[in-house]
Backbone as a ProteinNet text record, in pm:
[ID]
protein_1_A
[PRIMARY]
MEVKTEPAGRLFDILSEAKKKPPNTKVRKVWADIFGIEVTDTGTILRMLADLIQLTYKTKSQIQNIENIDHEIYLKPFIKIEAMLSQINLDANWQSWQQQIDEPTIYGLQFCSDRLNREANFTSLKATEIDQIKKALEELTDSVSNSHLETSLKLLLIRNLESLRQALIAYKIKGIDGIETELELNLGSLFLNKEKIKGSADKEESKTFIQKYFKFLDGINKTVSTAKQVDQLTGNSLSKLIGVE
[TERTIARY]
-19112.1	-19227.5	-19267.7	-19324.8	-19309.4	-19435.2	-19512.4	-19682.7	-19656.9	-19714.3	-19602.8	-19687.7	-19660.4	-19706.4	-19827.1	-19812.7	-19867.9	-19933.5	-20102.3	-20237.4	-20254.1	-20186	-20246.6	-20141.2	-20003	-19935.2	-19999.3	-20053.1	-20136.3	-20236.5	-20330.6	-20493.6	-20388.7	-20267.3	-20256.3	-20224	-20133.3	-20089.9	-20214.9	-20323.6	-20442.5	-20477.2	-20527.2	-20616.8	-20540.2	-20426.6	-20310.5	-20380.5	-20363.3	-20345.9	-20445.6	-20626.9	-20708.7	-20722.8	-20663.6	-20706.6	-20694.6	-20554.8	-20518.1	-20606.3	-20661.6	-20722.5	-20884.1	-20856.8	-20976	-21077.1	-21144.1	-21277.6	-21402.9	-21432.3	-21516.8	-21494.2	-21457.9	-21395.8	-21502.3	-21554.6	-21645.2	-21603.5	-21645.7	-21590.5	-21508.8	-21648.1	-21560.9	-21423.1	-21414.1	-21324.8	-21194.3	-21226.2	-21113.2	-21055.2	-21119.3	-21100	-21024.7	-21107.3	-21060.2	-20898	-20896.6	-20777.9	-20625.2	-20666.1	-20567.8	-20586	-20662.3	-20679.8	-20618.6	-20610	-20573	-20651.7	-20779.4	-20888.7	-20992.9	-21022.8	-21139.8	-21230.9	-21262	-21416.2	-21487	-21544.5	-21663.9	-21684.7	-21579	-21560.1	-21670	-21739.6	-21838.5	-21809.2	-21860.7	-21801	-21677.6	-21594	-21406.3	-21438.6	-21466.6	-21450.5	-21537.9	-21645.9	-21716.6	-21667	-21573.7	-21480.9	-21413.4	-21279.6	-21179.5	-21229.8	-21350.8	-21433.2	-21427.7	-21467.3	-21538.1	-21390.2	-21241.4	-21161.1	-21096.9	-21095.6	-21037.4	-21181.5	-21232.9	-21344	-21241.5	-21243.4	-21152.9	-21024.8	-20947.5	-20792.1	-20849.9	-20932.3	-20962.9	-20927.3	-21045	-21106.9	-21016.5	-20879.2	-20803.1	-20685.1	-20670.1	-20570	-20646.5	-20749.9	-20811.3	-20788.9	-20817	-20800	-20661.3	-20570.1	-20385.3	-20366	-20434.3	-20420.2	-20484.2	-20578.5	-20634.1	-20586.9	-20502.6	-20442.5	-20308.9	-20270.1	-20174	-20187.3	-20096.3	-20101.4	-20005.8	-20030.9	-20036	-20027.6	-20109.6	-20123.3	-20290.5	-20263.8	-20416.4	-20463.9	-20530.2	-20661.8	-20770.3	-20806.2	-20898.2	-20852.1	-20679.1	-20631	-20571.2	-20545.5	-20514.2	-20626.3	-20742.9	-20873.5	-20894.9	-20918.3	-20964.8	-20962.2	-20858.2	-20871.4	-21019.8	-21058.5	-21107.9	-21247.8	-21279	-21430.1	-21464	-21407.2	-21408.3	-21358.6	-21265.4	-21234.2	-21405.6	-21458.7	-21586	-21658.5	-21665.6	-21810.6	-21782.9	-21667.4	-21634.2	-21644.8	-21622	-21637.7	-21791.7	-21836.8	-21994.2	-22104.3	-22027.4	-22084.8	-22088.4	-22169.5	-22104.9	-22186.1	-22245.9	-22287.7	-22161.6	-22126.2	-21980.9	-21974	-22141.7	-22129.9	-22144.7	-22149.8	-22095.7	-21986.9	-22017.4	-21830.6	-21761.1	-21615.8	-21496.6	-21513.9	-21576.9	-21586.3	-21602.1	-21725.7	-21821.9	-21744.2	-21688.4	-21572.6	-21434.9	-21414.7	-21263.2	-21306.2	-21379.4	-21361.4	-21389.6	-21387.9	-21381.6	-21186.3	-21133.4	-20941.8	-20889.1	-20910.4	-20846	-20701.2	-20617.4	-20486.7	-20432.4	-20565.5	-20583.1	-20573	-20689.1	-20726.3	-20603.3	-20556	-20412.7	-20273.2	-20246.6	-20151.7	-20213.7	-20308.6	-20327.5	-20261.3	-20316.2	-20306.5	-20130.1	-20074.2	-19918.7	-19837.6	-19915	-19839.3	-19962.7	-20039.8	-20100.8	-19965.9	-19927.5	-19846.6	-19724.9	-19662.5	-19548.8	-19609.6	-19643.4	-19667.2	-19666	-19691.1	-19768.5	-19611.3	-19523.7	-19403.3	-19286.8	-19343.7	-19270.7	-19270.8	-19407.5	-19472.3	-19438	-19353.3	-19341.3	-19259.5	-19194.5	-19131.2	-19208.1	-19273.2	-19349.4	-19229.6	-19278	-19236.5	-19304	-19198.2	-19292.7	-19289.1	-19295.7	-19223.6	-19226.9	-19143.8	-19108.7	-19198.2	-19269.3	-19369.6	-19297	-19160.6	-19087.1	-19157.7	-19146.1	-19158.9	-19311.8	-19413.7	-19508	-19510.4	-19502.3	-19504.1	-19435.6	-19314.7	-19226.4	-19396.2	-19422.1	-19527	-19643	-19703.9	-19829.7	-19830	-19643.2	-19615.8	-19640.8	-19560.3	-19561.7	-19630.1	-19758.5	-19904.7	-20002.3	-19991.1	-20042.8	-20010	-19858.9	-19833.3	-19893.5	-19854.5	-19884	-20039.4	-20132.9	-20313.6	-20308.6	-20243.2	-20272.9	-20241	-20099.9	-20039.7	-20135.5	-20197.4	-20292.7	-20411.1	-20454.6	-20567.7	-20608.2	-20441.9	-20460.8	-20416.1	-20417.7	-20328.5	-20408.4	-20359.3	-20522.7	-20475.4	-20499.2	-20504.4	-20630.1	-20649.9	-20767.4	-20862.6	-20945.1	-21057.9	-21092.5	-21063.5	-21039.2	-20943.9	-20819.3	-20666.6	-20662.4	-20703.1	-20694.3	-20783.3	-20927.3	-21003.5	-20931.1	-20912.8	-20817	-20699.5	-20658	-20474	-20537.9	-20632	-20727.7	-20757.3	-20860.3	-20913.4	-20808.4	-20695.5	-20652.6	-20535.4	-20524.4	-20426	-20517	-20636.4	-20736.6	-20744.6	-20758.8	-20741.3	-20617.1	-20539.1	-20392.4	-20389	-20426.9	-20433.9	-20528.6	-20624.6	-20703.7	-20661	-20595	-20491.1	-20372.4	-20317.2	-20219.6	-20277.1	-20425.4	-20535.9	-20530.6	-20542.6	-20584.9	-20461.5	-20315.4	-20215.5	-20223.8	-20223.1	-20274.8	-20313.9	-20408.5	-20511	-20428.1	-20464.5	-20443.3	-20222.1	-20164.8	-20026.6	-19974.5	-19844.9	-19798.9	-19899.8	-19950	-20051.3	-20151.5	-20210.3	-20285.7	-20257.2	-20072.8	-20075.7	-19999.1	-19989.9	-19947.4	-20047.9	-20151.5	-20304.2	-20326.9	-20328.8	-20352.8	-20271.1	-20168.8	-20037.3	-20069	-20107	-20166.5	-20260.4	-20358.1	-20475.6	-20458.9	-20394.7	-20344.8	-20305	-20200	-20125.5	-20204.2	-20345.7	-20429.2	-20508.5	-20518.1	-20628.4	-20584.7	-20414.7	-20342.1	-20343.5	-20309.6	-20357.2	-20462.8	-20533.8	-20721	-20667.3	-20617.7	-20647.1	-20495.2	-20454.7	-20285.1	-20321.7	-20384	-20413.9	-20452.8	-20493.6	-20575.8	-20409.3	-20354.4	-20260.6	-20135.9	-20076.7	-20027	-20037.2	-20176.9	-20204.6	-20174.6	-20216.5	-20220.5	-20064.7	-19988.5	-19809.4	-19747.3	-19836.1	-19785.2	-19784.3	-19853.6	-19831.1	-19751.9	-19710.4	-19570	-19623.9	-19741.9	-19774.2	-19853.7	-19941	-19974.5	-19824.8	-19782.1	-19656.9	-19505.6	-19592.6	-19480.2	-19543.9	-19722.3	-19791.2	-19758.2	-19815.6	-19788	-19659.8	-19496.9	-19403.5	-19366.3	-19439.3	-19450.3	-19528.2	-19632.1	-19726.7	-19655.2	-19598.3	-19539.5	-19366.3	-19348.8	-19218.8	-19245.3	-19354.6	-19427.6	-19448.7	-19539.2	-19560.9	-19421.4	-19301.9	-19183.3	-19151.3	-19151.4	-19084.1	-19215.7	-19334.3	-19399.6	-19342.7	-19350.8	-19299.7	-19164.3	-19051.5	-18982.3	-18944	-19047.8	-19049	-19070.3	-19192.6	-19261.7	-19184	-19168.3	-19029.1	-18895.3	-18867.2	-18794.8	-18810.1	-18883.1	-18976.6	-19009.6	-19069.9	-19089.6	-18959.3	-18881	-18745.1	-18775.9	-18835.7	-18911.7	-18863.1	-18864	-18802.7	-18934	-18911.7	-19032.2	-19083.9	-19215.8	-19365.7	-19283	-19166.5	-19127.1	-18976.5	-18899.9	-18737.9	-18712.3	-18844.1	-18761	-18853	-18897.5	-18912	-19067	-19232.4	-19340.9	-19398.7	-19346.3	-19333.7	-19358.9	-19259.9	-19192.7	-19278.6	-19369.8	-19488.8	-19591.6	-19602.8	-19696.5	-19612	-19499.5	-19459.2	-19422	-19451.7	-19429.8	-19300.9	-19204.4	-19044.7	-19042.9
-3237.8	-3306.9	-3451.7	-3551.5	-3669	-3709.7	-3799.8	-3811.2	-3958.3	-3978.9	-4082.7	-4177.3	-4359.5	-4488.9	-4521.2	-4503.3	-4548.4	-4462.3	-4489.6	-4437	-4320.6	-4310	-4223.7	-4067	-4097.1	-4039	-3949.5	-4077.5	-3940.6	-3882.1	-3930.2	-3847	-3745.7	-3718.8	-3609	-3560.1	-3587.8	-3407.5	-3373.8	-3451.1	-3405.3	-3264.8	-3328.5	-3272.2	-3187.8	-3141.8	-3045	-2940.8	-2986.1	-2878.6	-2805	-2915.5	-2921.1	-2743.9	-2829.5	-2710	-2555.2	-2572.2	-2394.7	-2271.4	-2375.6	-2305.5	-2169.2	-2077.4	-2018.2	-1993.4	-2003.1	-2083.4	-2020.8	-1897.5	-1843.2	-1945	-2039.4	-2090	-2193.7	-2209.4	-2317.6	-2456.3	-2541.8	-2687.3	-2708.6	-2781.2	-2785.9	-2752.7	-2608.2	-2575.3	-2583.6	-2601.5	-2659.1	-2793.3	-2868.9	-2994.6	-3055	-2978.6	-2970.8	-2916.6	-2828	-2762	-2821.7	-2947.9	-3019.1	-3093.4	-3198.2	-3254.2	-3293	-3143.8	-3050.9	-3132.5	-3089.6	-3135.3	-3020.3	-3024.2	-2873.8	-2820.6	-2694.7	-2749	-2753.7	-2746.3	-2794.6	-2976.2	-3024.7	-3181.1	-3214.9	-3212.5	-3258.1	-3451.4	-3489.1	-3629.3	-3674.9	-3627.7	-3690.3	-3634.7	-3503.9	-3413.9	-3534.4	-3601.5	-3687.2	-3843.7	-3855.8	-3991.2	-3961.7	-3901.7	-3810.8	-3869	-3777.6	-3788.1	-3945.5	-4016.7	-4090.1	-4232.8	-4216.5	-4252.2	-4240.7	-4077	-4017	-4101.3	-4097.7	-4220.9	-4364.7	-4434	-4571.7	-4507.6	-4454.8	-4438.3	-4424.9	-4377.8	-4355.2	-4463.3	-4543.9	-4675.6	-4789.8	-4771.4	-4788.9	-4831.8	-4665.3	-4609.9	-4653.2	-4629.3	-4693.6	-4845.4	-4945.8	-5088.6	-5122.2	-5077.3	-5015	-5046.8	-4923.7	-4912.8	-5009.3	-5094.3	-5115.3	-5337.2	-5304.9	-5456.2	-5467.5	-5318.3	-5345.2	-5340.4	-5435.3	-5509.7	-5420	-5410.1	-5351.5	-5237.6	-5168.1	-5038.8	-4977.2	-4843	-4816	-4748.3	-4841.1	-4820.2	-4714.3	-4667.1	-4574.3	-4439.4	-4411.2	-4297.1	-4310	-4364.9	-4391	-4347.6	-4435.3	-4395.1	-4216.5	-4172.5	-4128.7	-3985.6	-3925.8	-3844.3	-3864.9	-3993.7	-4031.9	-3985.8	-3955.3	-3919.6	-3835.4	-3714.9	-3569.8	-3575.3	-3635.9	-3657.6	-3726.1	-3818.2	-3883.6	-3818.9	-3716	-3663.8	-3545.2	-3463	-3410	-3472.1	-3598.3	-3699	-3713.8	-3667.6	-3711.7	-3609.8	-3503.8	-3387.3	-3386.9	-3383.2	-3391.3	-3281	-3135.8	-3047.9	-2965.5	-2992.5	-2863.8	-2774	-2685.6	-2559.7	-2441.6	-2576.1	-2493.6	-2423.2	-2345.7	-2262.2	-2367.4	-2344.5	-2458.7	-2452.8	-2361.1	-2330.2	-2446.7	-2453	-2568.2	-2750.4	-2768.3	-2910.1	-2839.6	-2767.8	-2704.5	-2711.9	-2666.4	-2717.9	-2828.9	-2900.9	-3040.2	-3107.2	-3020.1	-2993.3	-2923.4	-3004.5	-2926.8	-2985.4	-2920.7	-2938.3	-3062.8	-3108.3	-3248.2	-3395.2	-3339.8	-3442.7	-3492.6	-3343.5	-3368.5	-3420.2	-3359.1	-3481.4	-3577.7	-3642.4	-3734.4	-3847.6	-3798.4	-3822.3	-3894.8	-3776.3	-3757.3	-3892.8	-3892.6	-4031.3	-4166.5	-4151.1	-4268	-4321.2	-4200	-4207	-4302.8	-4221.9	-4265.1	-4390.3	-4431.1	-4573.5	-4671.3	-4640.5	-4754.2	-4739.9	-4695.8	-4636.3	-4780.1	-4754.1	-4827.1	-4976	-5000.6	-5173.7	-5216.8	-5077.4	-5186.1	-5070	-5107.7	-5052.1	-4954.1	-4825	-4761.6	-4684.2	-4654	-4660.4	-4472	-4426.6	-4285.1	-4247.8	-4164.6	-4132.8	-3936.5	-3863.2	-3741.7	-3675.3	-3587.6	-3547.9	-3491.6	-3463.5	-3433.9	-3589.7	-3696.6	-3826.3	-3834.6	-3786	-3771.3	-3703.3	-3571.6	-3477.3	-3552.6	-3647.7	-3676.3	-3779	-3873.9	-3944.6	-3882.3	-3730.5	-3703.1	-3661.5	-3582.1	-3536.7	-3635.1	-3703.9	-3823	-3920.6	-3930.4	-3932.3	-3856.9	-3745	-3646.5	-3662.7	-3655.2	-3640.2	-3731.4	-3870.3	-4025.1	-4026	-3972.7	-3964.3	-3829.4	-3779.8	-3723.4	-3741.6	-3831.5	-3854.4	-3985.5	-4076.8	-4212.2	-4098.7	-4051.5	-3974.5	-3896	-3821.4	-3794	-3877.5	-4010.7	-4093.5	-4116.5	-4227.5	-4320.7	-4481.2	-4501.2	-4651.4	-4715.7	-4778.5	-4888.2	-4834.8	-4826.4	-4756.8	-4848.2	-4989.6	-5035.3	-5081.6	-5088.9	-5024.7	-4899.5	-4751.2	-4675.9	-4661.2	-4740.4	-4752.7	-4750.1	-4860.3	-4995.3	-4942.3	-4837.4	-4775.2	-4648.7	-4574.7	-4458.8	-4495.5	-4597.3	-4644.3	-4659.4	-4749.9	-4735	-4652.5	-4543	-4435.4	-4318.7	-4350.5	-4229.5	-4363.1	-4503.6	-4558.8	-4477.5	-4517.6	-4474.8	-4304.5	-4249.5	-4120.7	-4084.8	-4126.3	-4126	-4213.3	-4282.4	-4363.2	-4229.9	-4166.4	-4043.3	-3925.3	-3896.1	-3766.7	-3860.2	-3949.7	-4052.7	-4061.7	-4000	-4079.9	-4002.1	-3894.9	-3851.7	-3941.1	-3959.4	-4069.9	-4197.6	-4299.6	-4387.2	-4481.6	-4327.9	-4355.3	-4470.8	-4515.4	-4573.6	-4717	-4804.6	-4919.8	-4889.5	-4746.1	-4696.4	-4727	-4697.5	-4695.4	-4853.7	-4893.7	-5084.2	-5142.4	-5110.5	-5174	-5146.9	-5024.3	-4972.9	-5032.9	-5056.8	-5099.7	-5233.9	-5321.8	-5500.2	-5475.6	-5417.2	-5380.9	-5355.9	-5261	-5234.2	-5355.4	-5415	-5511.3	-5675.3	-5694	-5759.2	-5742.6	-5602.7	-5601.6	-5637.7	-5600.9	-5611.5	-5719.2	-5856.4	-6015.8	-6052.7	-6006.8	-6005.3	-5965.8	-5929.7	-5832.1	-5842.4	-5939.8	-5999.6	-5994.8	-6098.1	-6136.2	-5955.1	-5893.7	-5804.1	-5709.5	-5689.1	-5605.5	-5659	-5797.4	-5864.6	-5834.1	-5812.7	-5802.3	-5663.4	-5585.1	-5485.3	-5408	-5438.1	-5444.7	-5445.9	-5548	-5539.8	-5450.4	-5350.6	-5197.5	-5132.2	-5051.8	-4964.8	-4851.8	-4764	-4698.9	-4765.1	-4835.3	-4930.6	-4922.1	-5015.2	-5081.5	-4934.1	-4845.4	-4742.9	-4704	-4683.8	-4658.9	-4768.4	-4874	-4994.6	-4979.2	-4932.5	-4962.7	-4861.9	-4697.9	-4599.4	-4617.4	-4668	-4716.1	-4829.5	-4975.9	-5035.3	-4967.1	-4865	-4826.4	-4744.3	-4667.4	-4549.6	-4686.3	-4802.5	-4884.9	-4939	-4976.8	-5013.1	-4874.7	-4787.1	-4675.4	-4646.4	-4689	-4700.2	-4792.9	-4913.9	-5033.7	-5039.5	-4923.6	-4963	-4825.7	-4747.4	-4652.8	-4701.4	-4786.5	-4860.4	-4942.3	-5060.8	-5119.4	-5112	-4961	-4911	-4829.3	-4773.9	-4705	-4813.9	-4931.1	-5030.1	-5146.7	-5110.3	-5167.7	-5364.3	-5410.3	-5486.8	-5533.5	-5641.5	-5715.6	-5585.1	-5583.1	-5570.7	-5660.6	-5652.9	-5738.1	-5838.5	-5808	-5916.5	-5879.9	-6007.1	-5943	-5915.6	-5944.6	-5871.2	-5734.8	-5646.9	-5568.7	-5597	-5500.3	-5574.2	-5614.5	-5521.8	-5576.3	-5760.6	-5775.8	-5919.6	-6002.8	-6006.4	-6052.5	-6084.6	-6010.5	-6039.2	-6060.5	-6072.7	-6035.4	-5932	-5821.1	-5684.8	-5705.6	-5601.1	-5618.3	-5441.3
19937.9	20048.5	19988	20123	20046.7	20130.5	20057.3	20123.9	20204.1	20285.1	20400.8	20315.1	20355.9	20305.3	20426.5	20574.3	20701.3	20684.1	20690.1	20725.1	20759.7	20919.2	20997	20992.4	20917.2	20855.6	20790.5	20676.4	20556.8	20581.3	20657.7	20768.1	20840.1	20905.9	20980.3	20846.9	20735	20691	20578.3	20590.1	20502	20559.5	20696.8	20758.3	20851.3	20860.8	20885.3	20801.8	20696.7	20545.6	20549.2	20600.9	20578.4	20690.2	20795.7	20924.7	20921.9	20831.4	20788.4	20679.9	20610.9	20536	20630	20511.2	20574.2	20610.7	20767.2	20777.5	20683.2	20611.1	20537.8	20412.9	20378.4	20247.2	20198.5	20069	20067.6	20116.7	20151.8	20169.5	20054.8	19904.4	19798.4	19759.3	19798.3	19773.9	19830.8	19944.7	20066.7	20009.1	19978.5	19948	19795.6	19693	19555.1	19558.2	19610.4	19671.3	19730.1	19824.5	19860.2	19817.5	19695	19615.1	19510.3	19471.6	19320.7	19212.7	19279.4	19128.3	19118.4	18974.9	18966.4	19077	19151.8	19214.1	19214.4	19057.8	18986	18945.4	19058.7	19015.1	19102.5	19126.6	19234.9	19264.6	19151.4	19123.8	19195.1	19153.7	19234.8	19371.4	19396.6	19523.4	19666.1	19596.6	19621.8	19712.3	19533.8	19558.1	19676.4	19654.9	19728.6	19890.8	19927.5	20082.5	20087.8	19982.8	20006.8	20080.5	19966.5	20031.4	20133.5	20168.9	20254.2	20393.5	20408.9	20501.1	20491	20397	20404.7	20490.8	20434.1	20508.7	20663	20715.4	20888.8	20933	20862.2	20945	20884	20787	20778	20886.5	20938.1	21047	21146.6	21178.9	21257.6	21332.1	21236.2	21249.4	21237.1	21186.9	21234.9	21372.4	21445.9	21553	21689.1	21606.8	21707.3	21676.3	21637.8	21609.4	21667.8	21715.2	21783.2	21908.2	21985.3	22103.8	22236.9	22357.4	22423.3	22435.8	22395.9	22370.7	22463.3	22506.3	22550	22426.3	22417	22253.9	22293.8	22395.5	22391.1	22424	22460.5	22444.1	22264.8	22182.2	22069.8	21949.7	21998.3	21901.3	21932.3	22066	22044	21941.3	21861.2	21763.6	21680.4	21687.6	21586.5	21556.2	21687.7	21769.7	21642	21655.4	21533.3	21477.6	21354.1	21255.2	21171.6	21305.6	21211.4	21196.5	21311.4	21288.9	21212.1	21179.2	21045.2	20946.2	20914.4	20772.1	20754.7	20859.5	20890.8	20806.4	20746	20628.6	20523.7	20490.1	20314.2	20217.7	20270.6	20217.7	20177.3	20084	19996.9	19972.1	19939.8	20020.8	20115.3	20197.1	20342.5	20375.8	20458.5	20468	20526.7	20531	20559.9	20759.2	20852.2	20983.9	21022.7	21015	21082.7	21024.2	20938	20985.7	21048.1	21030	21100.8	21189.3	21270.4	21418.9	21476.4	21428.5	21465.6	21423	21352.1	21362.3	21426.2	21592	21668.3	21729.9	21809.1	21815.9	21919.4	21985	22021.4	21915.3	21869.1	21735.5	21656.4	21583.5	21524.2	21595.9	21720.4	21821	21824.5	21815.6	21892.9	21726	21627.4	21509.1	21484.2	21507.2	21515.3	21596.3	21743.7	21779.9	21703.5	21686.1	21576.3	21492.6	21416.4	21345.8	21368.9	21464.4	21516.9	21576.5	21593.7	21632.3	21560.6	21408.9	21346.1	21263.2	21246.3	21169.8	21251.5	21430.7	21482.8	21456.9	21401.7	21397.2	21275.3	21178	21034.5	21005.4	20883.3	20762.5	20665.4	20653.2	20576.2	20460.4	20370.9	20237.1	20203.4	20114.9	20038.3	19941.7	19893.8	19714.5	19717.7	19732.4	19702.2	19567.5	19624	19533.8	19388.6	19371.7	19267.1	19179.8	19218.4	19136.9	19092.7	19199.4	19140.6	19048.1	19036.1	18963.1	18747.4	18822	18651.2	18628.2	18666.7	18660.2	18604.3	18664.2	18629.7	18477	18499.1	18364	18212.5	18284.9	18188.2	18139.4	18211.3	18224.9	18083.5	18106.3	18062.8	17902.6	17928.8	17764.6	17664.1	17736	17631.6	17608.6	17751.6	17716.3	17595	17560.5	17490	17340.2	17356.2	17216.8	17151.3	17294.4	17213.6	17151.9	17234	17230	17078.6	16984.4	16865.7	16815.3	16796.4	16721.4	16623.5	16557.8	16453.4	16426.6	16616.9	16639.5	16605.6	16602.4	16591.3	16735.6	16705.3	16766.2	16917	16874.1	17041.3	17075.6	17053.8	17090.5	17193	17109.7	17139.3	17300	17291.4	17405.3	17513.5	17511.6	17604.1	17660	17593.7	17629.7	17712	17686.2	17756.2	17896.1	17880.9	18000.1	18108.3	18023.4	18160.4	18199	18111.2	18179.5	18262	18205.2	18290.1	18480.1	18438	18568.5	18665.7	18574.5	18665.7	18666.6	18561.1	18637.6	18782.8	18810	18921.6	19067.2	18971.5	19120.5	19175.7	19065.8	19138	19188.5	19191.6	19192.5	19369.1	19376.3	19548.7	19591.2	19512.2	19639.2	19721.2	19715.2	19884.2	20001	19975.1	20061	20029.2	19963.1	19964	19891.7	19880.5	19865.8	19789.8	19826	19729.3	19694.6	19823.4	19751.9	19667.7	19676.2	19599.3	19415.4	19434.6	19249.1	19211.7	19316.9	19286.9	19208.8	19335	19298.9	19140.4	19076.9	19003.3	18876.7	18885.4	18784.6	18749.7	18857.5	18860.2	18789.3	18816.3	18697.4	18584.7	18525.9	18429.4	18343.8	18442.7	18308	18340.5	18463	18446.8	18312.3	18250.9	18145.7	18000.8	18022.7	17885.1	17860.9	17946.3	17971.1	17928.1	17981.1	17862.9	17737.9	17686.5	17568.8	17490.5	17504.5	17473	17336	17263.7	17097.3	17059.9	17103.1	17039.9	17026.1	17156.8	17156.3	17036.5	17075.6	16982	16816.6	16784	16616.8	16591.7	16680.7	16665.6	16675.1	16748.8	16721	16546.8	16450.8	16343.6	16307.9	16372.6	16258.8	16313.6	16204.4	16297.5	16407.8	16378.9	16460.7	16550	16582.3	16643.2	16754.4	16710.9	16787.1	16832.6	16769.6	16821.6	17027	16991.9	17109.3	17234.8	17175.1	17248.9	17361.5	17214.4	17311.5	17413.5	17398.7	17478.8	17582.9	17608.8	17692.3	17796.1	17719	17856.9	17886.1	17807.6	17899.6	17986.1	17982.6	18092.3	18220.7	18176.3	18271.7	18367.4	18256.4	18369.5	18435.5	18402.5	18432	18637.8	18563.5	18706.8	18783.1	18739.4	18800.4	18931.5	18838.7	18948.4	19051.1	18991.7	19071.3	19210.1	19191.3	19315.1	19386.8	19322.2	19391.5	19457.7	19435.6	19425.8	19603.7	19574.4	19744.1	19805.5	19750	19872.7	19912.3	19843.5	19825.6	19822.6	19729.3	19678.6	19498.9	19482	19307	19303.4	19129.2	19048.5	18986	18943.4	18948	18840	18738.4	18668.9	18655.3	18630.8	18583.3	18495.7	18392.5	18203.6	18223	18129.3	18106.9	18073.5	18133.8	18095.3	17959.5	17827.5	17741.2	17683.5	17763.6	17702.1	17748.5	17865.6	17855.8	17794.1	17709.3	17601.9	17449.7	17407.9	17356.4	17227.7	17302	17238.8	17271.1	17157.7	17201.9	17112.2
[MASK]
+++++++++++++++++++++++++++++++++++++++++++++++++++++++++++++++++++++++++++++++++++++++++++++++++++++++++++++++++++++++++++++++++++++++++++++++++++++++++++++++++++++++++++++++++++++++++++++++++++++++++++++++++++++++++++++++++++++++++++++++++++++

């Protein structure tokens, strides 16, 4: 299974999955299952729904920017989608939400997806690639958490790894661009703390973890760049940017 990069396709996949959920299921469980998060994690569920609303408006905006089409027809599915997403009661039964995801709405999103795909070259990552990144991220986070690194360095790495974890959780909604953005933010954080990292690299344990961290970022950079068919963020390994080898 692949997660589409163009927004209408991602919205179509998410709502098609949601449409199949039993009507007597609680709303929070439906979204928790779809996004792969704990049903009790209300904060993350709400954040994912906020991202889903943003995805809806991003899709509408891209459709509106296309010339020589009947915008009224292409935008019709969003009437019910927006009505559905205006409901916030996570403990209600899914049925009231589900009724808004009817067949015309789903078919309308398919047409939007097809049209956007013909306007630009969109890319995607396979689910197996995302799973591999998640596994490597979890292992690295555990290693850093259990290490004897300096507190400031440990907190920096854990914070950056957590932000990448959140980007992977939101991948269904934000697509590959969300991961790329978070990778860039990670690199920005490293530049801001360049001297701290170079100083810590003099210690053997710190150097080992820093190298593992950069190897992980290099892997994500390569995966994203390959999927988007563009050059990587740098021609060299990311560690060379701050002098850690």
